[in-house]
C-alpha positions as CSV (number, residue, x, y, z in Angstrom):
1,X,-74.4,296.4,118.9
2,X,-75.1,299.3,117.0
3,X,-71.3,299.9,116.2
4,X,-71.2,296.2,114.7
5,X,-74.4,296.7,112.5
6,X,-73.7,300.2,111.1
7,X,-69.5,298.3,110.7
8,X,-71.7,295.3,108.5
9,X,-73.9,297.6,106.2
10,X,-70.8,299.8,105.4
11,X,-69.3,296.7,104.0
12,X,-72.3,295.1,102.6
13,X,-72.7,298.4,100.8
14,X,-69.0,298.5,99.4
15,X,-69.2,294.6,98.6
16,X,-72.5,295.6,96.3
17,X,-71.3,298.5,95.1
18,X,-67.5,296.5,93.7
19,X,-69.4,293.6,92.5
20,X,-72.0,295.2,90.4
21,X,-72.5,294.3,87.0
22,X,-70.8,291.3,87.2
23,X,-73.2,288.5,87.0
24,X,-71.8,286.2,84.5
25,X,-73.6,284.6,81.2
26,X,-74.4,281.6,82.9
27,X,-73.7,279.6,79.7
28,X,-73.9,276.1,81.1
29,X,-77.3,276.6,82.8
30,X,-78.3,278.2,79.9
31,X,-77.2,275.5,77.6
32,X,-78.9,272.5,79.8
33,X,-81.9,274.5,79.6
34,X,-82.2,275.0,76.1
35,X,-81.4,270.8,75.7
36,X,-84.3,270.0,78.3
37,X,-87.0,272.3,76.0
38,X,-85.8,270.3,73.2
39,X,-86.4,267.0,74.3
40,X,-90.0,266.3,73.7
41,X,-93.3,267.9,74.6
42,X,-94.1,270.3,77.6
43,X,-94.9,267.6,79.6
44,X,-92.0,265.5,79.0
45,X,-90.0,268.8,79.4
46,X,-91.9,269.4,82.9
47,X,-90.9,265.9,83.7
48,X,-87.2,266.2,83.1
49,X,-87.3,269.7,84.7
50,X,-88.6,267.8,88.1
51,X,-86.0,264.8,87.8
52,X,-83.2,267.5,87.5
53,X,-83.8,269.9,90.2
54,X,-85.1,266.6,92.6
55,X,-81.4,265.1,91.2
56,X,-79.5,268.6,91.8
57,X,-78.4,268.7,88.3
58,X,-79.9,272.2,88.0
59,X,-78.0,273.0,91.2
60,X,-75.0,271.7,90.1
61,X,-74.6,273.2,86.6
62,X,-75.3,276.4,88.7
63,X,-73.1,276.7,91.3
64,X,-70.1,275.6,88.6
65,X,-71.3,278.5,86.4
66,X,-71.4,281.0,89.7
67,X,-68.3,279.6,90.8
68,X,-66.3,278.4,88.0
69,X,-67.4,279.6,84.2
70,X,-68.5,283.3,85.2
71,X,-65.6,283.7,87.4
72,X,-63.3,283.0,84.3
73,X,-65.7,285.4,82.0
74,X,-65.4,288.0,84.4
75,X,-61.5,288.3,84.6
76,X,-60.8,286.9,81.2
77,X,-63.6,288.6,79.3
78,X,-64.4,285.4,77.3
79,X,-66.8,282.5,78.4
80,X,-65.4,278.8,78.3
81,X,-68.6,277.9,76.5
82,X,-69.2,280.0,74.1
83,X,-71.0,279.2,71.1
84,X,-68.5,278.3,68.2
85,X,-69.6,275.4,66.2
86,X,-72.9,276.0,67.2
87,X,-75.2,275.4,63.9
88,X,-78.9,277.3,63.4
89,X,-81.4,277.6,61.3
90,X,-82.4,280.9,60.4
91,X,-85.8,281.0,58.1
92,X,-86.9,284.0,56.0
93,X,-88.8,285.1,53.4
94,X,-86.0,283.6,50.6
95,X,-85.7,280.2,52.7
96,X,-83.4,278.7,55.1
97,X,-80.1,279.3,56.1
98,X,-77.9,277.4,58.1
99,X,-75.6,279.6,60.1
100,X,-72.6,278.5,62.0
101,X,-70.3,280.0,64.6
102,X,-67.1,280.4,63.9
103,X,-64.1,281.7,66.4
104,X,-63.7,285.1,64.1
105,X,-67.0,285.2,62.6
106,X,-69.8,283.2,60.9
107,X,-70.5,280.9,57.7
108,X,-73.8,281.2,55.8
109,X,-75.4,278.4,54.0
110,X,-78.1,277.7,52.2
111,X,-78.3,274.3,50.1
112,X,-74.5,273.9,48.3
113,X,-73.9,277.5,48.5
114,X,-71.6,279.0,51.5
115,X,-70.9,282.0,52.3
116,X,-68.6,283.6,55.7
117,X,-68.4,286.8,57.6
118,X,-65.6,286.9,58.7
119,X,-63.6,289.6,61.2
120,X,-60.1,290.4,60.8
121,X,-59.1,291.1,64.3
122,X,-55.4,292.8,62.6
123,X,-57.2,295.2,60.1
124,X,-60.5,295.7,62.4
125,X,-62.7,294.8,59.5
126,X,-65.9,292.4,59.1
127,X,-65.0,290.6,55.3
128,X,-68.0,289.0,53.0
129,X,-65.9,285.1,52.0
130,X,-67.0,283.7,49.0
131,X,-65.1,281.0,47.4
132,X,-61.1,282.7,47.0
133,X,-63.0,286.2,46.9
134,X,-63.2,288.8,50.1
135,X,-64.7,291.9,50.0
136,X,-64.4,294.0,53.0
137,X,-67.8,295.2,54.4
138,X,-66.9,297.5,57.6
139,X,-64.2,299.0,58.7
140,X,-64.3,299.8,63.0
141,X,-62.0,302.6,63.7
142,X,-59.7,303.3,67.0
143,X,-62.9,305.8,68.1
144,X,-65.3,303.2,67.8
145,X,-67.2,304.7,64.5
146,X,-67.4,302.6,61.2
147,X,-66.4,303.4,58.0
């Protein structure tokens, strides 16, 4: 009996060492939770939260995240539910801006003016683009430093 217990503990310890830091982002569960927070006031949100736990929607999104999406994210390094195309409002002392996520950067708008911050993977640079004008902002060297 001691030998089986010791063997089981050794296997669990090895498994825990091999599987650390691969938790994933749980993007689907977070997106559903974020949607729930925007539906109404805190009472409506609580009712939706309880209903989604009784009808196991949160359990299903968590299962899909754990088994499918986080596995894809672990093996490919990219989340299948990245925020490409998502637009967020950002308020500052200079007004309100809309920031849209692109595949290779961000598009920032205020009123009718738009500029983009684009990552050029071939040259390993970040560029600011306004209309037809592009200016290199940052170059990332092979050693990880930036110019």
